[in-house]
C-alpha positions in Angstrom: 327.4 -83.2 30.9 325.4 -80.2 32.6 325.1 -82.3 35.6 328.9 -82.5 35.9 329.1 -78.7 35.2 326.7 -77.9 37.7 328.2 -80.1 40.3 331.7 -78.8 39.7 330.5 -75.3 39.8 328.5 -75.9 43.1 331.8 -77.5 44.7 333.9 -74.7 43.5 331.7 -72.1 45.1 331.4 -74.4 48.3 335.1 -74.6 48.5 335.7 -71.0 48.1 333.0 -70.4 50.6 335.0 -72.8 53.1 338.2 -71.1 52.4 336.8 -67.4 53.0 334.8 -68.6 56.1 338.0 -70.1 57.6 336.2 -73.5 57.8 339.2 -75.1 56.0 341.4 -73.8 58.9 341.4 -76.5 61.6 342.9 -74.0 64.3 340.1 -71.7 63.8 337.6 -74.7 64.0 339.1 -75.8 67.0 339.0 -72.3 68.5 335.4 -72.3 67.7 334.8 -75.6 69.6 336.8 -74.3 72.4 334.1 -72.8 74.5 336.0 -73.0 77.8 339.2 -71.6 76.5 339.9 -68.8 73.9 336.6 -69.2 72.2 336.3 -67.7 68.5 332.6 -67.3 67.7 333.0 -66.2 64.3 332.1 -69.6 62.8 328.7 -69.3 64.5 328.0 -66.4 61.8 329.0 -68.6 59.3 326.6 -71.4 60.5 323.6 -68.8 60.8 324.4 -67.5 57.3 324.6 -70.9 55.9 321.1 -71.8 57.6 319.4 -68.5 56.4 320.4 -69.5 52.8 319.2 -73.3 53.2 315.9 -72.7 55.0 314.1 -70.8 52.0 316.0 -73.2 49.6 314.7 -76.3 51.2 311.1 -74.9 51.6 311.1 -74.3 47.8 312.4 -77.6 47.2 309.9 -79.2 49.2 307.3 -78.0 47.0 308.9 -79.2 43.9 308.9 -82.6 42.3 312.0 -82.0 40.2 315.3 -80.2 40.5 316.4 -77.2 38.3 318.2 -79.8 36.2 315.0 -82.1 35.6 316.2 -84.9 38.3 313.6 -86.2 40.7 313.9 -84.6 44.2 315.3 -86.7 46.7 314.6 -85.0 50.1 314.8 -86.7 53.4 311.2 -87.9 54.7 311.9 -89.3 58.1 312.1 -86.5 60.9 312.8 -89.5 63.6 316.0 -89.1 65.3 316.9 -93.0 65.9 319.9 -94.7 67.6 322.1 -94.9 64.3 321.7 -91.1 63.5 322.5 -90.1 67.0 325.5 -92.5 67.1 326.8 -91.2 63.7 326.4 -87.6 65.0 328.1 -88.3 68.0 331.0 -89.9 66.0 331.1 -87.0 63.5 331.4 -84.5 66.5 334.0 -86.4 68.4 335.9 -86.6 65.0 335.3 -82.8 64.0 336.3 -81.8 67.8 339.5 -83.8 67.7 340.8 -82.9 64.2 339.0 -79.6 63.6 338.2 -80.9 60.2 335.0 -82.2 58.6 334.5 -83.9 55.3 333.7 -80.6 53.0 337.2 -78.8 54.4 339.1 -82.0 54.3 338.5 -82.1 50.5 339.7 -78.5 50.3 342.9 -79.2 52.3 343.4 -82.6 50.4 343.0 -80.5 47.0 345.6 -78.1 48.5 348.0 -81.0 49.0 347.9 -80.5 52.8 348.9 -83.8 54.8 346.3 -83.1 57.4 343.4 -83.2 54.7 344.8 -86.4 53.0 345.2 -88.0 56.3 341.6 -87.1 57.4 340.1 -88.3 54.4 342.1 -91.6 54.5 340.8 -92.0 58.0 337.1 -91.2 56.9 337.5 -93.6 54.0 338.6 -96.4 56.4 335.8 -95.5 59.0 333.3 -95.7 56.1 334.4 -99.1 55.0 334.4 -100.1 58.7 330.6 -99.0 58.8 329.9 -100.9 55.7 331.4 -104.2 57.0 329.7 -103.8 60.5 326.2 -102.8 59.0 326.5 -105.8 56.4 326.7 -108.2 59.6 323.6 -107.1 61.1 
């Protein structure tokens, strides 16, 4: 039960942060990505703030064997950028650039009942299913 409560609380705080930062507004995200047009650099501050919070948290997490809820820590061990990581990053970036939405804000938009968020989530789930089918072949 405490896991569900902590996950719900973390999701709520994350969602509020996305809304407050403007990350749930595709027009603002697209303006940030449009470096040759009417560029809006404000989301760079959001990213810098997220990195400033995450770096000490990850440094602390690396020294722990268990999470604050008592679960085993599951941090990535590989630092290698392989073909799969690069391809996934490229596909993610293209999707983000075309739609101005990524998975976190898509959940916020879908939760608000907005069609853009629902459509993005459906496309994301379809892409995940296609990847699973492709990956199972090889």
